[in-house]
N, C-alpha and C positions, 0 to 999 in steps of 0.2 A: 613294305612300303615305309617303314620307319626310317629307312636309309635312302629315301629319295630326296635329293637336294631341291626338287621342285615342290616339295611338301613341307620341308622344315626350314626354320630360319637359324640354323646353327651358325651359319657364316656371318650373321649379323651380330653375334656375340650375346644375344638375348636368349634366355631360356624360353622354350616353347612348351605348350601344354602336353605334348605326347611324351615328354621326358619326365620321369618320376623324380622330382626333386625333394621329396620328403626327407630323405636321409642326408641331404647335403646343403640345405638352405643356409646353414651357418658357415659353410666353408666355400667361399666364392671361388677360390683357386681350383678346388676339386670340380666344381660345376663347370668352370671355364675349360678345364682340361677335358672333361667328358664331352662337352660340346665340340671342341676342336677335333677330338678323336672321332666322334660321330660324323662330323662334317667331312673329315678326310675320307672316312670309309664310304660315306654316301656318294661322294664324287667319284671315287674309284669304281664302286659297284655300278653306278649309273653309266660310267664310261664303258664298262664291259658289256652291260646290258644293251646299250644303244649301238655300240660298235660291232658286237657279235653278229647280229642279223645283217647289219650294213655290209660287213666284209663278206659274209656268206653269200649274200645276193650278188655283190660285185664279182665274186670269184666264179660264180656259176652262170650268170646271165648278164645281158645288157639291160640295165634297169631304166625304165622310162623316167623322163625328166619330172622332177617334183616328188618322186616316191620317197626320198629321204626327208624332205621337208614335211611330208604328211606323217611319216613314221616318227620323227623326233617331236614334231608338234603335237601329235596325238598323245604320245607318252607324257609330255610335259603338261598338257591340258588335263588329261585324266588323273595324273598324279596330284596336280594342284587342286582338282575338284574334290579329292578325298577329305580335305579339311576346309571345305567351303571357300576355296580360292583365297586363303589368307596370304599366300605368296604368289598371287596372280601375275605379278610383273616378271617373275622368273620364266614364265612361258615364252617371253620374247627371246630368251637365250636358247631355248629348245628349238625355236624356229630358225634362229641364226645358225645353229649347228647343222640343222637339216639343209638349209640353203647352201651352206658351205660344202657339205657332202655332195649335194647335187652339182654344184659348180665345179668342184674338183673332179668328180667322176666323169662329167660330160666333157670337161676340158682335156682330160688326159686319156679318155677312152679311145682306143685305136692307135694312139701315138706312142704308147709305152706298153711294156709287158704287163700282164695281169698282176704279177708279183710286185712290180714297181707301183702300179696303181693302188694296190691294197696297202702297201707300206706308206705311201704318201697320204692316203686317206686316213690310215690308222694313226699317223703322227699329227696331221694338220687339224683334222676335225675336232679332236678333244681340246686342243689348244684354243681354237676359236670359240668353241662351245663354252668353255669355262672362263675364258677371258671376258666374253660377253655376259656371262652369268654374274661375275663379280662387278662388271661395269654397270649392269642393270641394278644390282644391289646398291652400288655407290650412288647412283642417280636417285633411286626411289626410296632408299632406306639408309643403310650404312653398312660398311664392311667392318665387323668387329675384330677381324684378324689383322695381324701385321702383314706388311707387303711381302716379307720373306715367306710367311706361311702360305698365303693364297697363291703366290707365284710358284712356290714349291709344289703345291698340290696340282697346279696347272701343268707344270713340267712332268710331274709323276704320272698324271693321267695321259699325257701325250706319249710318254715312254711306255705306259701300259698298253695303249692302243697300238703303238708300233710293234711291241712284243707280241701282241695277239695276231697282228698281221704277219709278222715274221713266222710265227708258229703255223699259220695257215698256208704259208707258201714254201715251207721246207719240203725238200724232196725226200721221199722215203728212202731209208738205207737200202743199198743193194746187197742182197745176200750172195754169198759165194756159191758157185755152181756145186751141185751135189756130186760127191765122189762117184766115180764109177763108170 
């Protein structure tokens, strides 16, 4: 849970209580780099944790409308609750990502192949989720990272989601026929 972006405020550039700063209070650059690294890791891990079940459900079944909104929203709310809703505004981004997943899945279901659906969801949902996350932070708090850094994290999470979808849709290799 230390790597949940809905729980930490690493992206605001401020130190938060779950990070042990006793060894680095005099070195602001070190603390800043540690927060950036933890924020980057938290976003990539959250992307995979949220998209894994989403893509598995889409791969196997026709998911009812609203299921991903509930999934993403529940994860965001429960993660935020662990520290007394210190970052409660980021829950909005979780719901935005879930709504996006529901809209894309229902909009493309039946009209494209399952592989295409998974790849589109894998690429689009993380982009919307994290852009809305940084937008919420900008409105309610501040984004302590440079535009290049948070935009890069958003692109990396979108690529990670696409790669996960790509791995889920690869055809198994065909083995040669047995001799004989």
